[in-house]
NUKE-390047 format. One record per atom (N, C-alpha, C, O): y, z, x. Coordinates in pm, whole numbers, plus 50000, padded with zeros to 5 digits. Atoms other than C-alpha are relative to their C-alpha. Layout:
N
YZX
...
***
This chain:
416
499995002550144
525541842440819
499045009349928
499345014149819
500974991050063
522441863340745
500565014149989
500395020849888
499394986650003
524291895240836
501115000849896
501225010749823
498925000450097
527301885140627
499464999949857
500055006149768
500595000950134
525081877340328
499475013449951
499365015649831
500534986950040
523681912840332
501115009949961
500835020249900
498894990950028
527121928640300
500454998949855
500244988649791
499565000450141
528641937739959
501054989149978
501784985750071
498985010050029
530781911439787
501405006150007
501575018149987
498624995349989
534551913839832
500685001049864
501545009649844
499464999550135
535391906739467
498844999849901
497704997649941
501064999850101
533461908839140
500134988049906
501204982149893
499985011150094
532501882238888
500885003149879
501454993949820
499124996450111
534391901738618
501454996550033
502184991049950
498635003349958
537621898138816
500224984950002
501264980049959
499905014649991
536941861338876
500154993949860
500974985149839
499925005250136
536371854838505
501325003649933
501854995849854
498704996150055
539531874238415
501104990750048
501994987049971
499005009449948
541571851738643
499874986449931
500894980249899
500195012950067
540031820738483
500665000049863
501284990149823
499374999050132
541201832738141
501524999350010
502174992949929
498555000149983
544721838638269
500514986350044
501594982050004
499635013549959
544821804538437
499984990349882
500784981049876
500045008450120
543851788638106
501315001149922
501804991349867
498704998050066
547031803737958
501094992350073
501954986250011
499015007349921
549071789038245
499904985049974
500924978049970
500195014250030
547561754838170
500654995949870
501054984349854
499385002650130
548931757537815
501495003449999
502135002749894
498584996649993
552391768037936
500315013849948
501465016849916
499804986650054
551881803937821
500025010750109
500125022650078
499924990949886
551871819738169
500444991750120
500454979450114
499545007049880
553141811138518
499335006550120
499355018750135
500734995149882
551161814238842
500955000950119
501614991150154
499264998149875
552901828639147
498985002550109
498365013150115
500954998849889
550751822439452
500784999650130
501524990150155
499244999849876
552131832339790
499385009050105
498635018350075
500474992049887
551381846240132
500074991950127
500724981550132
499935006449869
550861836640494
499314986550002
498364984149928
500685012849979
550001801540604
498615002750059
497634996550017
501274995849941
547261817440817
500115014850037
500965018650118
500004985849966
546531854540829
499465001950142
498684993750191
500574996549870
545831870641164
499405014049992
499855022449914
500634986849999
543581900141236
501015010850039
500955022049988
499034990249952
546481917241412
500935004749889
501495015749897
499094996450109
548501917341088
499305007549887
499895009549780
500674991550099
545901937440897
500505014350022
499785023050071
499324987149985
548351966740896
500595003949866
500964995349786
499514995550129
549511988040608
501414994849972
501704990749860
498625004350021
553171978740662
500074985449959
500814981849868
499985014350031
552481941340657
499464997249861
499994988849789
500605002050133
550281943540347
500965004649891
501144997649792
499054994850098
552801964940158
501184990549985
501644988049873
498845009050005
555631941240249
499684987449921
500494982949841
500385012050075
553741910840116
499845003149852
500254995249767
500174996250140
552831929139797
501365002249934
501584998249820
498674997450054
556441940139749
500724987149963
501284986149854
499255012250028
557901905239773
499394992649881
500144987049801
500625006750113
555351891039527
500315007249869
500515000849766
499644992450120
556071919139279
501454997549963
501774995749845
498595002550028
559821914139313
500204986049943
500944984249846
499885013750048
559501876639268
499484998749858
500074991649776
500595001350133
557301880838962
500915005849893
500985000449782
499064994450097
559871903138789
501134990149973
501534988249858
498935010050015
562571877038851
499504988449913
500224983849824
500535011650073
560331849138718
499725003549854
500034995649764
500264995750137
559221868638411
501315000549921
501364996049806
498734998650070
562841876038322
500624986649966
501304985249865
499415013150023
563801839438350
499174991149909
499704985149816
500855009050077
560801820638209
499505006249870
499034999149781
500494992850119
559911847337949
498514997449978
498054995649865
501465001850004
556231842738033
499375010150095
500005013950194
500674991449903
553711865938196
499714992450128
499524980250126
500265006049870
553141859438566
498615004050048
498245015850045
501314997849939
549671855738718
500225000650150
500634990650210
499714998149857
549911869639072
498744997450083
497715003950063
501125003249911
547631854339336
500525000750143
501314992250185
499594998749861
548111866239692
499214990450088
497994989650079
500655008749900
547371840839964
499645009250116
500275008850222
500304989349906
545691869040153
498565004749983
497855000549892
501364994550000
542471888140228
498954989050013
497954989049943
500975010549976
540701857240357
500584987050052
499824977750082
499375012449955
543251830740465
500004999750154
501054999750218
500154999149855
541901830940820
499614986850066
499544986150189
500365013049944
540911794240863
501094989949967
501644990049856
498965010050022
543361765540905
499544986450050
499024985150160
500295013549951
542811728040919
501074995850100
502225000150089
499045004849901
544491710841214
499994984850004
498974978349977
499875014649997
545751675541254
499244993950116
498764982650107
500705005149883
544171671741598
498965010150046
499105022250024
501094991349955
540991685541752
500335007550127
499715017750158
499674993849871
542631694242083
501495002650011
502304996949938
498614996949969
545851708742220
500174998950151
499335003850227
499755001949858
547361699542557
501265007450042
502315005949980
498844993449940
549671721542763
499964997050149
499055001150221
500005003949859
550641707243097
498834990650026
498684980349960
501135008549963
547521692943258
498705004549932
497664998449953
501234994650059
545061713543050
499904996649852
500874998149778
500295003150141
543501702542719
498855008849952
497795009250014
500994990950056
541591727442503
499844997449851
500694990849790
500165001350145
540181728542148
501185006649927
501725016649976
498914994350078
542841735441882
499625013749946
498455016749923
500194987250068
543291770141740
499824997149851
500674990449791
500335003150140
541711769041391
499985012349912
499375012449806
499964987950079
542401804041269
499095010750058
498125007650126
500714988949938
541101838541360
498535000849960
497765007750027
501404999750041
537831832841172
499154990450085
497924991150082
500705010149920
536941804241414
500105002850149
499095004050219
499784997549857
538511810541755
501295008050016
501835013149917
498844991549974
541441828341919
501194991550045
501014980650099
498795007949978
545041817141965
500384998850147
501034989050185
499645000549858
545401825042337
499484987050063
498384982450032
500335013249945
545361792842543
499135001450124
499584998950236
500994999349892
542251798842754
498704993949950
498454994049829
501285005950044
538841781542749
499135010049923
498465006349827
500824989950067
537161814242648
500505002949858
499705004149765
499444996850132
539541821342359
499874988549902
499724990849782
500085011550090
539381786142219
498564995949967
498344986649890
501405002850033
535571786142211
499705006149863
499955018049845
500354994350130
534381790341847
498995011550014
498045010650091
500824987949989
532781824641796
499545004149859
500375008949781
500464996850135
530591830441486
500175014649962
500245017949843
499794985850031
531031868241517
501345002349930
501525012449861
498684998550063
534611862741401
499924999449847
500825004249779
500184999850145
533261856541049
499855014349950
500375017849844
500164986050038
532241893141037
501325007550010
501635016149927
498704993649988
535651903841164
500914996049884
501695004249834
499185004650113
537301882640892
499595007149872
500445010949792
500494992850118
535111898640626
500535014450000
501005019349897
499554986149992
536031933440749
501485001249971
501905010049896
498564999450023
539771926340758
500334996949853
501245002949795
499785003350141
539581910640412
499675012049911
500405015049817
500394988250078
537761941240276
501045011050011
501385017549912
498974989849979
540331964740428
501274996749922
501885005449860
498795004350072
543201944440282
499835001849850
500715007449784
500254998950143
541661942639935
499955014649955
500485018249850
500124985950036
540851979539933
501375006649992
501645014449901
498664994049998
544421988940022
500844995049883
501545002849818
499245005650111
545951965139766
499565006349868
500395010249786
500514993950124
543691978539490
500455014449988
500805018949879
499584985950004
544542014339584
501465001249964
501845010049885
498574999750032
548262007139572
500234997349852
500995004449786
499785003850140
548071990339232
499445010449905
500105013949807
500594989850087
545722016039077
500805013050007
500795020949912
499214987849985
547992043539209
501394999249939
502155008949948
498715001150068
551012030239019
501094993350081
502254993450040
499005006349915
552762011339300
500724988749927
501914986349950
499435011650069
553331981439069
500665003549867
500964994549789
499434995550126
554782002138783
501414994349981
502314997150060
498705006050027
557681982538631
501075010449967
502265007549973
499034989450027
559282015638535
500695004850127
501755011050122
499444995249873
559902022238904
500044988750104
499424989950210
499945011249905
560721989039075
500725003550129
500644996150228
499344995949875
562822008039330
498985002750111
499335002650229
501054997749899
559492015339503
499754987550084
499194988550194
500305012449930
559351978839607
501094995850096
500894986650175
498895004249913
562701976939786
499625000850147
498995010450192
500185000049855
562531967640152
501225006450065
502315006150008
498964991849937
564611987740397
501344992850011
502394998949989
498755006849973
567191960740468
500484991449883
501434983649898
499625008650111
567381944740121
501455002349957
502094993249906
498634997150043
570721962040057
501024991150070
502134989250020
499075008249924
572301939340318
499924985249962
500664976950015
500175013950039
571141907240149
501094995749905
501505003549819
499035005250098
573701885339968
499444999549859
500204998949762
500635000750131
571161884439683
499785013849938
499355014749823
500374986550044
570861922339651
500615003449864
499925008649776
499334996250125
573431926739373
499394992749881
499174998749776
500585007950109
571991898639160
498605005149965
498265006449847
501364995250025
568431911339202
500015013749932
499315015749832
500004986650058
569221947739127
500575000149859
500165008349776
499485001150137
571251937838820
498914995349905
498795000249793
501105005150081
568261918638690
498945010749976
498465012549864
501004989450012
565841947138762
500485010949905
499695016349827
499474989750089
568131971638584
499894995649854
499635003849766
500135005250136
568101949138279
498565001649949
498345005549835
501414998550038
564271949038278
499675014749972
499025017949873
500284985750016
564121987138322
500645005349872
500035013149798
499334995650122
566671992638046
499274995149876
499175002349776
500755005450113
564661970137815
498735008049973
498405010749857
501204991750015
561491990137880
500355013649939
499685018249846
499594986950051
563282023037821
500404999249853
500065007949774
499555001550139
564862010037500
498814998649906
498755005049801
501155002250087
561561997737357
499175012749985
498745016149875
500814987850008
559702029737445
500725010949920
500085018649849
499254990250078
562492051037299
499954996549851
499845005449766
499985004650139
562542030036981
498655002249932
498595006349816
501334999350062
558772030236924
499325013350025
498375016949954
500674987649966
557892063437083
498684998050071
497875007250083
501265003349933
555082045737268
500284995050141
501304988750168
499885004649862
554542039237636
499424985950014
498374982849956
500535013449972
554112003237752
499115001050123
499564999450237
500914997649887
551042009437964
499804987550085
499564988650206
500185012249922
550761972738065
501064998550108
500884991050204
498945000949900
554001977438258
499755009250118
500495008850217
500264990449893
552462004638473
498984994950102
498885000150213
501005005549910
549701983838625
499924984949981
499974980249867
500105014550011
549401946738701
498674995350057
498065002050140
501145006549936
546491923838776
500494993150126
501574987150127
499645006849875
546541910939131
498734993650055
497725000250078
501175007549953
544181883939253
500264994450140
501404994150186
499875005849867
543531868239592
499434985950002
498564982449922
500515013549983
542961832739703
500134995650144
500995000550218
499865006349869
542381812940019
499354986249998
498544983249910
500645013149989
541451777840124
498555001950043
498285008250145
501424998849968
537661775440122
499614989850104
498794980950078
500185010049895
537661756440449
498725002250080
498014992750113
501134996749913
534971774540648
498775002449912
498505013749872
501094999450097
531921767040434
498895010050034
498365016349942
501024989849973
529411789040621
500425014049956
499595021749909
499494987050045
531621819340547
499935001149849
499475011249796
500044999750146
531971810340179
498565000749950
498245008349859
501395000750044
528261802340146
499295013450014
498505017249928
500704987449974
527141835440293
500315010749896
499525019949875
499624990250102
528981854640020
499934994249859
500554999449766
500195006150131
527971832039731
498755005849935
497675005549994
501094993050070
525771850139476
499734993949864
500654988949798
500355004050136
523891840439161
500125012349911
499455022449935
499754988850090
525091863238879
499194997949872
499454988849794
500945001750111
522351867938622
500705000149865
500414991749780
499394998750134
524581878838333
500824987749963
501024984849844
499215012050025
526671847238372
499204987250023
499664976349989
500845011649968
523831824238484
500794989550079
500794977650047
499235009149917
526051809638751
500205005550140
500025017450164
499724996349862
526911810039121
501495003050015
502334995849963
498614995849978
530091827939230
500255001650150
499455007450222
499534997349864
531951826839561
500755013349994
501855014149939
499444986650013
532661863939599
500755004550125
500915016550149
499054996749893
534831861939910
501415001249945
502275007650005
498655000550056
537831856439682
499924996649853
498884992349803
499965003850141
538901851239323
500234985049983
499654978649896
499495013550022
540521817239371
499964992050130
500954991950204
500045008749881
539331793839649
500554986249965
500484981949849
499535013750027
540911759439686
499554990550110
499204994550221
500375010849910
540111726239850
501284993850054
502174990249977
498825006149940
542671712640096
499964984849991
498924978949963
499915014650007
543861676640105
499034993450097
498414983450063
500835006449897
541921669240425
498515000449965
497744992550018
501434998450030
538591680340272
499694996949855
498705001849800
500185002750143
538941666339919
499254987049972
499344981649862
500795012250021
536671635939969
498925002849897
498225012949905
500914997550111
534531632239659
498545001050045
497735007549979
501374999249951
531361627539865
499885009550119
498905009050193
500004990749887
532251654940116
499355013349967
499085016449851
500714987250015
530661688840172
500815010149918
500235017949843
499204990250071
533591708540031
499974997749849
499825007249772
500095002950143
533621690939694
498605003249949
498455008349838
501384996950041
529831694339681
499815015049981
499185019349884
500124985450014
530061732039738
500805004949879
500305012749798
499124994950105
532981737639501
499524996449860
499735004049766
500435003850134
531421718839212
498875009049949
498585009249829
501114991550040
528551743739212
500355014549973
499515022049924
499644985950022
530511776439194
500775001549869
501384992049820
499404997450131
531841792638877
501435005150009
502075007049905
498614995349985
535171804739020
500984989849942
500674977949936
498915009550017
538401789538902
500344994550138
500405002150234
499795006149869
539171765139182
501294991950001
501734986849898
498825008249981
542241747839320
499654987550078
498704987450156
500165012549928
542511712239447
501374995250042
502214992249957
498735005149949
545401701739671
499994984749987
499034978150026
499875014550009
546601666439595
501334995950063
502355002550045
498835004649927
549071646739805
500424986149957
499844980549864
499515013350037
550981613839792
498974989050020
499114978249963
501045010049977
547871595439914
498825001549904
497844994149914
501064998450099
545701608139626
500154989149894
501134989149819
499895011150095
545011577039418
499535004449861
498765014049849
500494996850135
544521577839040
498484999049988
497865007149919
501465001450007
540941565539088
499305012050063
498335017250009
500594988349934
540161593639334
500165012449914
499255020649903
499754988350084
541751619139101
499085000049879
498555010649843
500925000650115
539691607038803
498605004450040
497955011849966
501324996149953
536521610939005
499885014850027
498875021049995
500004985749969
537441645939122
500065008449873
499425018949866
499954992850127
538311657038768
498615001049938
498215011649891
501345000450061
534871646638646
499005008050083
498145014950027
500964993249913
533001660638947
500205015150000
499225022649995
499724985849984
534731694438968
500065007549867
499895019749866
499944993450130
535091701638596
499414991149892
500114987249799
500625009350096
532581680238404
500015005049856
500044997049763
499974994350136
532601704138105
501425001349947
501625005249832
498584999750039
536441702438097
500405013749947
501055014749843
499684986450044
536771740238071
501435003950040
501805002150156
498654995449966
540341753938054
499955011150104
499095019950097
499934989749897
541281775038356
499104997650119
499235004550220
500965002549892
538511760638573
500674992950119
500424996650234
499475008449893
540551735038771
501535000350004
502204997849903
498565000049977
544051738538914
500344989050099
499754988250207
499545010649910
545801708439067
501305004650065
502295007249997
498854995249923
548221718939341
500624987950070
500114983450173
499425012149941
550511689539415
501005003550110
501885011950093
499154998349882
552191687939755
500454986050041
499794979350121
499615014049992
554171655639750
501224997550086
501404986350134
498795001749922
557441661439936
501184996349911
501034989149812
498815002250081
560991660639802
500344985349986
500874981149883
499625014150002
561421623839889
499094991549913
499474980449874
500975008650069
558341611639700
499535005349865
498884998149791
500604994050119
557591635339413
500364992449872
499504990949785
499615006850125
559561616139147
499314986549985
499174981549873
500725012750007
557741583939235
498505002049977
497874994149906
501464998450000
554211598039271
499485008449884
498465005149824
500534990450098
553861626839024
499804994149860
498794997449797
500235005150135
554331607438696
498654993049982
498004994749879
501295007150011
551271585538767
498845009850005
497845007849936
501084990149995
549141615838856
499895007449867
498785009849818
500024993450131
550151633338533
499404990749895
498604994949812
500535009750096
549411601538336
498494998650014
497784997249914
501445001049976
545961599538497
499265011649935
498225009749872
500624988150060
545141635038388
500084999349848
499115002449779
499855000850146
546521629638038
499064989749939
498464992249833
500905010550051
544541597337992
498555004750001
497765000749915
501374994849993
541371615738097
499785011549901
498645015849880
500124988650092
542121643537845
499535012650070
498885021150010
500504988949918
541491668438126
500865012549984
502095011849982
499304987249998
542371705338101
500205004050145
499235006450217
499704995649864
544121714538427
501205009449997
501965009649900
498794992449974
546681739138556
500764992550109
500214989850215
499185006849900
549521721538739
500815010350078
501535018450019
499224991249914
550991740339036
500724991550104
500154982050157
499215007249898
553741728139269
499965007750132
500305019550137
499884994949864
553411734139643
501164992550066
500964981450115
498855007049945
556931725439765
500175001950150
501214998550206
499914996849857
556161736140122
499434988950089
500124983750177
500725008149903
553621713240283
500504985650011
500354979450116
499485013549992
555241680040195
501374999250063
501924988350078
498634999749945
558531690940351
500055006250140
501095011550180
500034994949863
557461701440700
500574989750096
500234977950087
499425008949902
559471686540985
500145007450133
499925019550141
499844994149868
560121692541354
501485001050033
502214991050029
498604997849964
563451707841457
500284994450140
499364990650212
499625005249868
565361696641764
499405008050114
499215002950224
500604991349899
563841726041952
498514997350018
497895002550111
501435002649995
560341712741886
499205009049908
497995007049892
500694991050093
559501740641639
499874993549863
500784986649817
500185004850138
558061731641299
500865008449907
500965020649924
499184992750096
560351740941012
499954993349865
499404982449850
499815005750134
561071735140644
501405003849955
501865014949980
498644997650045
564511732140487
499995004449855
499414997649769
500034994450135
565111753440179
500564990049898
500124989849783
499435009750094
567201725640024
498954990049953
498974985949837
501065009350039
564161702440027
498965006949911
498425000749819
500914992350085
561951729739880
500575000949859
499844999449761
499334999750131
564501733539597
499904986449931
499614985749811
500035013450058
564621695739545
498634996949942
498534991549832
501345003050050
560841693039511
499665008749880
499055004049784
500284990950111
560601723539285
500734995749874
500144995449766
499225004650115
563391711239055
499394987449941
499274986049820
500605012650046
561801676739039
498705002649926
498414996049825
501274997050065
558431691838948
500225004749857
499555000149765
499704995350135
559891710438650
500444988349911
499994987049798
499435010850080
561781679538534
498984989249967
498934984349854
501005010550024
558941654438574
498955004849901
498574997449810
500994994950095
556431676638395
500595000849860
499934997349762
499364998950132
558891683138114
500114986249936
499844984749817
499845013650054
559561645638073
498674994049957
498624985849865
501335005450031
555821638338065
499295007949890
498165004749854
500644991750101
555131664937801
498935009050058
498045013649987
500964991649930
553191684938059
500645013650030
501825015750003
499494986749965
553551720938179
499825002350150
498715001150202
500144995049863
554311731638534
499575014549989
500335023049942
500584986850025
552071762138541
500135009850114
499675021250102
499894990349891
552951777538875
500574994050126
500924982250131
499475003949870
554131776039233
499135006050109
498615017150095
500854995949887
552251778739564
500895000050124
501374989450165
499034998649892
554321791939856
499395006650123
498515015150112
500294992749877
553891801640218
501215008750029
502315003650053
498874990849989
556031832640257
499575012950066
498395015850082
500234986649946
556361866540416
501115009049948
502215004349919
498984990550041
558221897740311
500875004650116
501715013550099
499254995949881
559651900440663
501184990650023
501284979949963
498745007349977
562971888040800
499834990150114
500584990650213
500245009949896
561581859141006
501014988749987
501694987449885
499145011850003
563551827941095
499144987950031
499094983250144
500935011349983
561071799541040
500414988049915
500144976549952
499455010650085
562671779540756
501525000750004
502095011650014
498545000249993
566291768740758
500625000149860
499934997649760
499294999650127
568921772140485
499935013849937
499445023349998
500014987350071
569331799640230
501335007150005
502315001950059
498754992550016
571921826240162
500705002650133
501935003550137
499404997249869
572451832940533
500284987250080
500804987950191
499665012649935
572731796040620
499304997950133
499934993450228
500735001849874
570011795440888
499954985350039
499734976649954
500045013749948
570131764341108
498894998950105
498235008850137
501025002149898
567801749141367
500195009350119
499225014050178
499734991649884
569511769641637
499625014649975
499495022450070
500384986150032
568551802041453
498495002150006
498045013650006
501454998750014
564811794741448
499385009150107
498485016950077
500624992549890
564051810241788
500315014949996
499745022650074
499664985750007
565591843741687
498805008549961
498595019150019
501174992250043
562421855441508
498974990549939
498704991049819
500985010050042
559851827441488
498615005250035
498245005250153
501264993049971
556431844041452
498754992549959
497674995450010
501195006350055
554101820541265
499164993350109
499694987850205
500905006449906
551041807941450
499694985649959
499194977850039
500325013550047
550721776541237
501204993949929
501944986249991
498935006350077
553211767340960
501145009649972
500925021749963
498844991450028
556741780340891
499985005649858
499594998749763
500024993050129
557121805640607
501415003349955
502325004950037
498764994750054
559941815340377
500115014650036
499115021950031
499824985649980
561431848940470
500325006749866
500345000149762
499804992450123
562181876140217
501134994249914
500934991749795
498855004850077
565611863440113
499764986049944
500084983249828
500275013650045
564531827240093
498984999949887
499124992149792
500984999150109
561521836539880
500655004749871
500334999849764
499304995350118
563791855639644
500884989149941
501034988249819
499205011150051
566061825239619
499144990149923
499574984749821
500935008850072
563051804139519
499665006149863
499624998949763
500314993450127
562151829939251
501164998649902
500944996049784
498835001450086
565701828939115
500164985649952
500594983249839
499935014150038
565591790839115
499004997149887
499334990249790
501015001850105
562361791538911
500475006349870
500365000349763
499524993050119
563841817038671
501094991949931
501184992049808
498945007950057
566821794038622
499504988949909
500204984949816
500565010550085
564561767338472
499645005249861
499584997549765
500254994350132
563711791138190
501275001249919
501235001849796
498714999150068
567401793538107
500674986549990
501824985449946
499445013450005
567901756238133
501034997350106
501824987950095
499035001649892
569911760238454
499564988850094
500254985850192
***
């Protein structure tokens, strides 16, 4: 921790404050947050190809969402620090051997040996280094014009032409490009904001020693900032009001997320609202609800009513992934795209009926052609999962499925 504390911060307080301002807009229904990335990053995937692919899918999705909702999109990559994962059990048993669970590359290693499953504090330094490399590459790509809306063809993945969604996506992109060209021709001015986008990072602030070591007091702001990331969040398992994670998060100035599930009571939520955002500042607190397709219509209205009665400024984000995890007949964990759609549609409808704003979506996804979730344009079934199942923890949407989610979100802007 002492060595980590001496190293430069990964992000700046200026970037953190800029994200808070943009999240405040999302809370008022004037922007939409797209947060996505791996369930758990691995050190081995700190490769240029993997980083570019993730950035491409988030950029493509954001164009689709902007065109449908007619709102700016706040892009938050679930990357450059998502190396710790909570686990349901402390141990894992294979055959006659029982070992500690794999808790992410920042804690221990995935190989099933006593040596690999032993927690290793040096891995915090490796996580910092991989995060720095990832952030540096992403910033270089964006500053170099990679995200320029005038040239969205730069984002195409090699096999996208074979997707059933390709024609619909390219037609939409052409409409956006034509609109930019028309406006610039009409006014004689370049739309510079279309040439560069803001891109932020977030991860679950699970491993408190790692977060603490990179927490700095910023004199100009007279506040403490977690400078491992722009947007840390508290998971459902660590959201106890008297727990260490809530105690740490209430003291930092970052915009923060709080995962809430079907077991989050109105009383607990009221306490967390007051503890984590006592000054009720817009953009400070984001509530990420993960309720499941079967329960969202019963549970969400009461949670929204609790927030409204408290007069709390929050950003509401739907996580349609974690409440819909199930085990396939093969024993592999999966999620069905139809259930993700059901929860997402319900979130839009319940918020609209309550006079609230759904301000974003939180997804576990990859830009690669994995087979971890079923359904979608190609009709993946349980029997297809073993074809390319790569995740070490939770199943992710593949490229096509993620694009279908983006199109579904865009449809809500058109009343579809």
